[in-house]
C-alpha positions as CSV (number, residue, x, y, z in Angstrom):
1,X,0.0,0.0,0.0
2,X,1.4,3.4,-1.0
3,X,1.9,5.8,1.9
4,X,1.9,9.6,2.0
5,X,-0.7,12.0,0.7
6,X,-1.4,10.1,-2.5
7,X,-1.4,6.8,-0.7
8,X,-3.9,8.2,1.7
9,X,-6.2,9.1,-1.2
10,X,-5.9,5.7,-2.7
11,X,-6.6,3.8,0.5
12,X,-9.4,6.3,1.3
13,X,-11.3,5.6,-1.8
14,X,-11.0,1.8,-1.9
15,X,-14.5,1.8,-0.5
16,X,-16.4,5.0,0.2
17,X,-16.1,6.0,3.8
18,X,-18.9,5.0,6.1
19,X,-19.5,5.2,9.8
20,X,-20.9,7.9,12.1
21,X,-18.4,10.6,12.8
22,X,-18.7,12.9,15.8
23,X,-18.9,16.5,14.9
24,X,-18.9,19.8,16.8
25,X,-21.2,18.3,19.5
26,X,-19.6,15.1,20.5
27,X,-22.3,14.5,23.2
28,X,-24.9,14.1,20.4
29,X,-23.4,10.9,19.1
30,X,-25.9,8.1,19.0
31,X,-25.8,5.4,21.6
32,X,-24.1,2.1,20.9
33,X,-26.0,-0.5,18.9
34,X,-27.3,-3.7,20.4
35,X,-25.3,-6.9,19.8
36,X,-25.8,-8.8,16.6
37,X,-28.4,-11.6,16.6
38,X,-27.0,-15.1,16.7
39,X,-28.9,-16.7,13.8
40,X,-29.2,-16.0,10.1
41,X,-32.7,-15.1,9.0
42,X,-33.8,-16.7,5.7
43,X,-32.9,-14.4,2.8
44,X,-35.9,-13.1,0.9
45,X,-36.3,-14.9,-2.4
46,X,-37.7,-12.8,-5.3
47,X,-39.9,-14.3,-7.9
48,X,-37.8,-16.2,-10.3
49,X,-37.7,-15.2,-14.0
50,X,-37.0,-17.6,-16.9
51,X,-33.4,-18.4,-17.2
52,X,-30.4,-20.2,-15.6
53,X,-28.7,-20.0,-12.3
54,X,-24.9,-20.1,-12.2
55,X,-22.3,-20.3,-9.6
56,X,-19.9,-17.7,-10.9
57,X,-16.4,-16.9,-9.9
58,X,-13.9,-14.1,-10.4
59,X,-10.2,-15.1,-10.3
60,X,-8.2,-13.0,-7.7
61,X,-4.5,-13.7,-8.5
62,X,-2.5,-14.9,-5.5
63,X,-5.6,-15.0,-3.2
64,X,-8.3,-17.3,-4.6
65,X,-11.6,-17.2,-6.4
66,X,-14.5,-14.9,-5.5
67,X,-17.8,-16.8,-5.9
68,X,-21.3,-15.4,-6.3
69,X,-24.7,-16.6,-7.6
70,X,-25.8,-15.2,-10.9
71,X,-29.1,-15.6,-12.8
72,X,-29.3,-14.8,-16.5
73,X,-32.1,-15.0,-19.0
74,X,-32.2,-17.8,-21.6
75,X,-29.9,-17.7,-24.6
76,X,-31.5,-15.4,-27.2
77,X,-33.6,-13.5,-24.7
78,X,-32.3,-10.1,-23.5
79,X,-33.4,-8.7,-20.2
80,X,-32.8,-8.7,-16.5
81,X,-29.9,-10.6,-14.9
82,X,-29.3,-10.5,-11.1
83,X,-26.8,-11.6,-8.5
84,X,-27.6,-13.0,-5.0
85,X,-25.5,-11.9,-2.1
86,X,-27.2,-13.1,1.1
87,X,-30.1,-10.7,1.6
88,X,-29.1,-8.5,-1.4
89,X,-30.3,-9.0,-5.0
90,X,-28.2,-6.8,-7.3
91,X,-29.8,-6.1,-10.7
92,X,-28.0,-6.1,-14.1
93,X,-29.0,-6.0,-17.8
94,X,-28.1,-8.9,-20.0
95,X,-27.8,-9.0,-23.8
96,X,-27.2,-12.2,-25.8
97,X,-25.6,-12.3,-29.3
98,X,-25.6,-15.9,-30.5
99,X,-23.6,-17.7,-27.7
100,X,-22.0,-14.5,-26.3
101,X,-23.5,-12.5,-23.4
102,X,-22.9,-9.0,-22.1
103,X,-24.0,-8.3,-18.5
104,X,-24.0,-4.6,-17.6
105,X,-24.3,-3.1,-14.1
106,X,-26.2,0.1,-13.2
107,X,-23.2,2.0,-11.9
108,X,-21.4,5.1,-13.0
109,X,-18.6,4.4,-15.4
110,X,-18.0,0.9,-16.9
111,X,-19.1,-2.3,-15.1
112,X,-19.5,-5.2,-17.5
113,X,-19.2,-9.0,-17.8
114,X,-18.4,-10.2,-21.3
115,X,-18.6,-14.0,-21.7
116,X,-19.3,-16.8,-24.1
117,X,-20.6,-20.3,-23.8
118,X,-17.8,-22.8,-23.8
119,X,-18.3,-25.2,-26.9
120,X,-20.0,-28.4,-25.9
121,X,-21.0,-27.1,-22.4
122,X,-23.2,-24.6,-20.7
123,X,-20.2,-23.0,-18.9
124,X,-19.7,-19.3,-19.3
125,X,-16.2,-18.0,-19.7
126,X,-15.0,-14.4,-20.1
127,X,-14.0,-11.3,-18.1
128,X,-15.5,-8.7,-15.7
129,X,-14.3,-5.1,-16.3
130,X,-14.7,-2.3,-13.9
131,X,-13.4,1.1,-15.1
132,X,-13.4,4.1,-12.8
133,X,-11.1,7.2,-12.5
134,X,-9.6,5.7,-9.3
135,X,-8.0,2.6,-10.6
136,X,-8.6,2.7,-14.4
137,X,-9.7,-0.5,-16.1
138,X,-9.6,-3.5,-13.7
139,X,-10.1,-6.8,-15.6
140,X,-10.7,-10.1,-13.8
141,X,-11.2,-13.6,-15.3
142,X,-14.9,-14.7,-15.1
143,X,-16.3,-18.3,-15.2
144,X,-19.8,-19.5,-14.4
145,X,-21.1,-23.1,-14.0
146,X,-24.9,-23.8,-14.3
147,X,-26.6,-24.9,-11.1
148,X,-30.2,-25.9,-10.2
149,X,-30.6,-23.1,-7.7
150,X,-28.4,-21.0,-5.4
151,X,-27.6,-22.8,-2.2
152,X,-25.9,-20.5,0.4
153,X,-24.2,-23.6,1.9
154,X,-22.1,-24.1,-1.3
155,X,-21.2,-20.5,-2.1
156,X,-17.6,-21.4,-1.3
157,X,-16.3,-24.9,-2.1
158,X,-14.8,-25.5,1.3
159,X,-15.2,-28.3,3.8
160,X,-14.3,-28.7,7.4
161,X,-11.7,-31.2,8.5
162,X,-13.2,-34.4,10.0
163,X,-11.9,-33.6,13.4
164,X,-12.7,-29.8,13.3
165,X,-14.4,-28.4,16.4
166,X,-17.3,-26.1,15.8
167,X,-16.8,-22.4,16.4
168,X,-19.0,-19.4,16.1
169,X,-18.4,-16.0,14.5
170,X,-21.8,-14.6,15.3
171,X,-21.7,-11.1,16.9
172,X,-19.4,-8.1,16.7
173,X,-15.7,-8.1,16.0
174,X,-13.1,-5.4,16.5
175,X,-10.7,-5.4,13.5
176,X,-7.1,-4.2,13.3
177,X,-6.0,-3.6,9.7
178,X,-2.5,-3.2,8.4
179,X,-3.1,0.3,7.0
180,X,-6.5,1.4,8.2
181,X,-6.1,0.6,11.9
182,X,-9.3,-0.2,13.7
183,X,-12.5,-1.3,12.1
184,X,-15.7,-3.2,13.0
185,X,-17.5,-6.2,11.6
186,X,-20.8,-7.9,12.5
187,X,-21.8,-11.4,11.5
188,X,-24.8,-13.6,11.7
189,X,-24.3,-17.4,11.5
190,X,-26.7,-20.3,10.9
191,X,-26.2,-23.8,12.3
192,X,-25.2,-25.1,8.8
193,X,-22.2,-22.7,8.7
194,X,-23.8,-20.1,6.5
195,X,-22.6,-16.6,7.5
196,X,-23.7,-13.1,6.5
197,X,-22.6,-9.7,7.6
198,X,-20.4,-6.7,6.9
199,X,-17.0,-5.3,7.7
200,X,-16.1,-1.6,7.9
201,X,-12.3,-1.1,7.8
202,X,-11.1,2.0,9.6
203,X,-13.0,5.1,8.4
204,X,-13.8,3.5,5.0
205,X,-17.2,2.4,3.9
206,X,-18.9,-0.9,5.0
207,X,-18.0,-3.8,2.8
208,X,-21.6,-4.7,2.2
209,X,-23.7,-7.9,2.1
210,X,-20.9,-10.3,2.7
211,X,-22.1,-13.9,2.4
212,X,-20.3,-17.2,2.7
213,X,-19.4,-20.1,4.8
214,X,-17.7,-21.2,8.0
215,X,-16.1,-24.6,7.5
216,X,-14.3,-25.6,10.7
217,X,-12.0,-22.7,11.4
218,X,-12.0,-21.3,7.9
219,X,-14.3,-18.3,7.3
220,X,-14.8,-17.4,3.6
221,X,-17.0,-14.4,2.6
222,X,-17.6,-12.6,-0.7
223,X,-19.9,-10.0,-2.3
224,X,-20.2,-8.8,-5.9
225,X,-22.7,-6.2,-7.1
226,X,-20.9,-4.9,-10.2
227,X,-19.7,-1.8,-8.5
228,X,-17.2,-3.7,-6.4
229,X,-16.0,-7.2,-5.8
230,X,-14.9,-8.1,-2.2
231,X,-13.3,-11.3,-0.9
232,X,-12.5,-12.1,2.8
233,X,-10.6,-15.2,3.8
234,X,-9.9,-15.8,7.5
235,X,-8.8,-18.3,10.0
236,X,-10.7,-18.5,13.4
237,X,-8.9,-19.5,16.6
238,X,-9.9,-22.7,18.4
239,X,-11.7,-20.7,21.1
240,X,-13.6,-18.6,18.6
241,X,-12.3,-15.3,20.1
242,X,-9.8,-14.1,17.4
243,X,-9.3,-14.3,13.7
244,X,-6.7,-13.3,11.1
245,X,-6.9,-13.1,7.4
246,X,-6.9,-11.2,4.2
247,X,-9.5,-8.8,2.7
248,X,-9.3,-7.9,-1.0
249,X,-11.3,-5.5,-3.1
250,X,-11.2,-6.2,-6.8
251,X,-7.8,-7.9,-6.3
252,X,-6.3,-4.4,-6.4
253,X,-6.4,-3.4,-2.7
254,X,-5.4,-6.3,-0.5
255,X,-5.0,-5.9,3.2
256,X,-4.2,-8.2,6.1
257,X,-6.2,-8.0,9.3
258,X,-6.6,-9.5,12.8
259,X,-9.9,-9.3,14.8
260,X,-11.1,-9.9,18.3
261,X,-14.6,-10.9,19.4
262,X,-16.1,-7.8,21.1
263,X,-19.9,-7.7,21.2
264,X,-19.8,-4.4,23.2
265,X,-17.5,-2.7,20.8
266,X,-18.8,0.4,19.0
267,X,-16.7,2.2,16.4
268,X,-16.9,5.9,16.0
269,X,-15.1,7.9,13.3
270,X,-13.6,11.3,13.9
271,X,-14.4,13.7,11.1
272,X,-14.6,17.3,12.3
273,X,-13.6,20.9,11.8
274,X,-10.1,21.8,12.7
275,X,-9.7,23.5,16.0
276,X,-10.8,27.1,15.9
277,X,-12.7,26.7,12.7
278,X,-16.5,27.4,12.6
279,X,-17.3,27.6,8.9
280,X,-16.3,25.5,5.8
281,X,-15.2,26.4,2.3
282,X,-17.1,24.5,-0.3
283,X,-17.9,25.2,-4.0
284,X,-21.3,26.8,-4.3
285,X,-22.1,27.0,-0.6
286,X,-22.2,30.8,-0.5
287,X,-25.4,30.7,-2.5
288,X,-27.2,29.2,0.5
289,X,-26.0,31.6,3.1
290,X,-29.1,32.6,5.2
291,X,-30.7,29.1,5.0
292,X,-30.1,25.9,6.9
293,X,-28.3,23.6,4.5
294,X,-27.2,20.0,4.3
295,X,-24.0,19.9,2.1
296,X,-22.9,16.5,0.8
297,X,-19.5,15.7,-0.6
298,X,-19.8,12.5,-2.7
299,X,-18.8,10.6,-5.8
300,X,-21.2,9.1,-8.3
301,X,-19.5,5.7,-8.2
302,X,-19.4,5.5,-4.4
303,X,-21.7,2.8,-3.0
304,X,-22.2,4.5,0.3
305,X,-23.0,7.8,-1.4
306,X,-25.7,6.0,-3.4
307,X,-27.0,4.5,-0.1
308,X,-27.2,7.9,1.6
309,X,-29.2,9.9,-0.9
310,X,-32.7,8.4,-0.2
311,X,-32.5,9.6,3.4
312,X,-31.5,13.1,2.3
313,X,-34.4,13.1,-0.2
314,X,-36.8,12.3,2.7
315,X,-35.3,15.1,4.9
316,X,-35.6,17.5,2.0
317,X,-39.2,16.6,1.5
318,X,-40.0,17.0,5.2
319,X,-38.2,20.3,5.8
320,X,-37.8,22.2,2.5
321,X,-41.0,24.1,3.1
322,X,-39.5,25.2,6.5
323,X,-36.3,26.6,4.8
324,X,-34.0,23.6,4.5
325,X,-31.8,23.4,1.4
326,X,-29.6,20.5,0.3
327,X,-26.7,20.6,-2.1
328,X,-24.3,18.0,-3.4
329,X,-20.7,18.4,-4.6
330,X,-19.2,15.5,-6.6
331,X,-15.5,14.6,-6.4
332,X,-15.4,11.8,-9.1
333,X,-11.6,11.9,-9.4
334,X,-11.5,12.8,-13.0
335,X,-10.6,16.1,-14.6
336,X,-12.7,15.3,-17.7
337,X,-15.5,17.8,-17.0
338,X,-17.6,16.6,-19.9
339,X,-17.6,13.0,-18.7
340,X,-18.1,14.1,-15.0
341,X,-21.2,16.1,-16.0
342,X,-22.6,13.2,-17.9
343,X,-22.1,10.9,-14.9
344,X,-23.6,13.6,-12.6
345,X,-26.7,13.9,-14.6
346,X,-27.1,10.1,-14.7
347,X,-26.8,10.0,-10.9
348,X,-29.4,12.8,-10.6
349,X,-31.8,10.9,-12.8
350,X,-31.2,7.6,-11.0
351,X,-32.1,9.1,-7.6
352,X,-34.5,11.8,-8.9
353,X,-32.6,14.5,-7.0
354,X,-34.4,17.8,-6.8
355,X,-31.5,19.9,-5.6
356,X,-28.4,21.4,-7.1
357,X,-25.4,19.1,-7.9
358,X,-22.0,20.5,-8.6
359,X,-18.7,18.9,-9.4
360,X,-15.1,19.6,-8.5
361,X,-12.8,18.3,-11.2
362,X,-9.8,16.5,-9.6
363,X,-7.7,13.4,-9.8
364,X,-6.5,10.9,-7.2
365,X,-3.3,13.0,-7.0
366,X,-5.1,16.3,-6.4
367,X,-8.1,15.2,-4.5
368,X,-6.8,15.8,-1.0
369,X,-5.9,19.4,-1.9
370,X,-9.3,20.0,-3.5
371,X,-11.2,19.1,-0.3
372,X,-12.3,21.8,2.1
373,X,-9.2,22.7,4.1
374,X,-11.1,23.2,7.3
375,X,-11.9,19.5,7.6
376,X,-9.7,16.9,9.4
377,X,-10.0,13.3,10.3
378,X,-11.8,12.4,7.0
379,X,-10.8,9.3,5.2
380,X,-13.4,8.8,2.4
381,X,-16.9,9.6,1.2
382,X,-19.6,10.7,1.7
383,X,-18.9,13.6,4.0
384,X,-22.1,15.4,5.2
385,X,-22.1,18.9,6.7
386,X,-25.1,20.4,8.5
387,X,-24.7,24.2,8.2
388,X,-26.7,26.8,10.0
389,X,-28.3,29.8,8.4
390,X,-25.5,32.0,9.7
391,X,-22.9,29.8,7.9
392,X,-21.5,28.1,11.0
393,X,-21.2,24.3,11.0
394,X,-23.5,22.4,13.4
395,X,-22.2,18.9,12.6
396,X,-19.8,17.1,10.2
397,X,-20.3,13.4,9.5
398,X,-17.9,11.1,7.6
399,X,-19.3,8.1,5.8
400,X,-22.5,6.1,6.0
401,X,-23.9,2.8,7.4
402,X,-25.6,1.2,4.5
403,X,-28.5,-1.3,4.2
404,X,-26.4,-4.3,5.2
405,X,-25.6,-2.8,8.6
406,X,-28.9,-3.4,10.3
407,X,-29.1,-1.6,13.7
408,X,-26.1,0.6,12.9
409,X,-27.9,1.9,9.9
410,X,-31.2,2.6,11.8
411,X,-29.3,4.3,14.5
412,X,-27.6,6.6,12.0
413,X,-30.9,7.4,10.3
414,X,-32.5,8.4,13.6
415,X,-29.6,10.6,14.4
416,X,-29.7,12.4,11.1
417,X,-33.4,13.0,11.5
418,X,-32.8,14.4,15.0
419,X,-30.0,16.7,13.9
420,X,-31.8,18.0,10.8
421,X,-34.8,18.9,13.0
422,X,-32.5,20.8,15.3
423,X,-30.8,22.5,12.4
424,X,-34.0,23.8,10.9
425,X,-35.5,24.9,14.3
426,X,-32.3,26.7,15.3
427,X,-32.4,28.7,12.0
428,X,-36.0,29.9,12.5
429,X,-36.3,33.7,13.0
């Protein structure tokens, strides 16, 4: 992992930052979440469409294969394809041309699987390409074998040793990463070894909808939604209290970790204004002076940023008539303004955003310098600022707890609702 300012930017944007950050009022931070449940609830099963289920894999050189369950329409029929990650169903569009298929994800910039049927078989072979300004074009080998139906017990082809003693990973874990220091992870486990959960490394975003298997002492988890591909391989201690392993995103960012079982652990990020600062410099913000404003720094390709916008739309609908404004400023890490604007408009249309969206052209090398200089402790996106009518900052928050985080996500949502209500009321004449 590269270190220094540029390295910080690279590690920051591996996954968009997520996790509640204390702001100007540290006493307002939400209470700790309850411990995770000890059993896996059955994943919701959507109505099946005509087509074939596959157990697909992406090859991660030097680490292993990342498996996921993929459903595609019959040969010759274009339409919806989808991936199953535990409770998540990620949608794609599939197009057949003879025995070749193109599967496209609904994300900013390129996300595409291109494969063909191996002669004499029903096996798909090809590549997955993800092209963003951060890493450029990342290409991974893709294979997929037909199955009758997805069985979460066989997501990973692992088996416990005959003399393996059963252990449990259910609950909350305190992680220590090589470069991102502390993090948190929460898992649910079924009696058959099926495991689901999330991991949030340091101040980065949650690695969402991890699903996999615990076989003896070996924990294997993965998730693939087209935007990112994450693989976690870990060894659990005999007493079930510690683990160590490797986490990989797209086989580009690979990081070792250790973790300790800690059901009472609650991770809090530290994104704030620098000492003595009361206001923040952000492109376009001066337009909203005199009005309570939620300002969001985001990227169109950021999973956590996409997760956050529905709540901000709800807050806008509730409080706009009382004076609340919302604005978004995109840092997509590209200095191609034409492309940035196109991605921004696509993002606006996807979320039906009624407020102003601006962009700050920058690259991974210049991103840190382009950020508001009054902020410190940030390590990714989104960054949300609640700004009073007089221009002073009420709160700064780094990151987001997404839909895979359960109680943490609900706690964060309630906190934002409380803080927005206070913001609007404090700005009334």
